[in-house]
C-alpha positions in Angstrom: 0.2 -0.5 -0.1 1.0 3.8 -0.8 0.3 6.8 0.1 0.5 10.1 -1.9 0.9 13.3 -0.3 2.4 16.5 -0.5 5.3 17.2 2.4 7.7 19.4 2.7 11.4 17.9 2.1 14.3 19.3 1.5 17.7 17.7 -0.4 19.3 17.3 3.5 16.1 15.1 4.4 16.6 13.0 1.1 20.2 12.6 1.4 19.8 11.7 5.4 16.8 9.4 4.1 19.0 7.9 1.1 22.3 7.0 3.7 19.8 5.3 5.9 18.8 2.8 3.3 22.1 2.8 1.9 23.6 1.7 5.6 20.7 -0.6 5.9 22.2 -2.4 2.9 25.5 -2.6 3.6 24.6 -4.1 6.9 22.1 -6.7 5.7 24.5 -7.9 3.0 27.1 -8.7 5.9 24.3 -10.7 7.5 23.2 -8.1 9.8 19.7 -6.7 10.7 19.2 -2.8 10.9 16.0 -0.4 11.9 15.0 2.2 9.9 12.1 3.8 12.3 12.0 0.8 14.3 11.2 -1.3 11.6 14.0 -4.0 12.1 15.4 -5.2 8.3 17.2 -8.5 7.6 18.0 -10.4 3.9 13.9 -11.0 4.0 13.8 -7.0 3.2 16.3 -6.2 0.2 13.6 -5.4 -2.1 12.0 -3.2 0.5 15.5 -1.4 1.0 16.4 -1.4 -2.7 13.1 0.3 -3.5 14.2 2.6 -0.6 17.2 3.7 -2.0 15.1 4.3 -5.6 13.2 6.5 -4.0 15.1 8.5 -2.1 17.4 9.1 -4.7 14.5 10.4 -6.9 13.3 12.5 -4.3 17.1 13.7 -3.8 17.1 14.7 -7.4 13.2 16.4 -7.3 14.5 18.7 -4.3 17.4 19.5 -5.6 16.1 20.7 -9.1 13.5 22.5 -6.9 16.1 24.3 -4.8 18.3 24.8 -7.7 15.6 27.2 -9.4 15.1 28.9 -6.2 12.8 27.1 -4.0 13.8 27.0 -0.3 14.6 24.3 1.9 11.5 22.3 2.3 9.9 22.8 -0.8 6.7 21.1 -1.1 6.7 18.3 -3.3 4.2 15.2 -4.2 5.6 12.1 -2.5 4.4 8.5 -2.8 5.3 7.1 0.5 5.4 3.1 0.7 3.7 2.0 3.5 3.4 -2.0 4.3 
């Protein structure tokens, strides 16, 4: 299930979330688990982690584009938030 809503989001937030997912991927590949927002991830969640990386890369590109055109941090963008 996904939710579509407009939320204030900055490139800083996108970078942080992307880094969290990259950290999760690294930990899981080493056979460890990783938690994001209270959700524990492991090898069974590889698809979710990879989808999160793709999602946050796209959000970062969009936020950077909006900011480069004069948008301020916290520019409102339309986001589809995966909710499983």
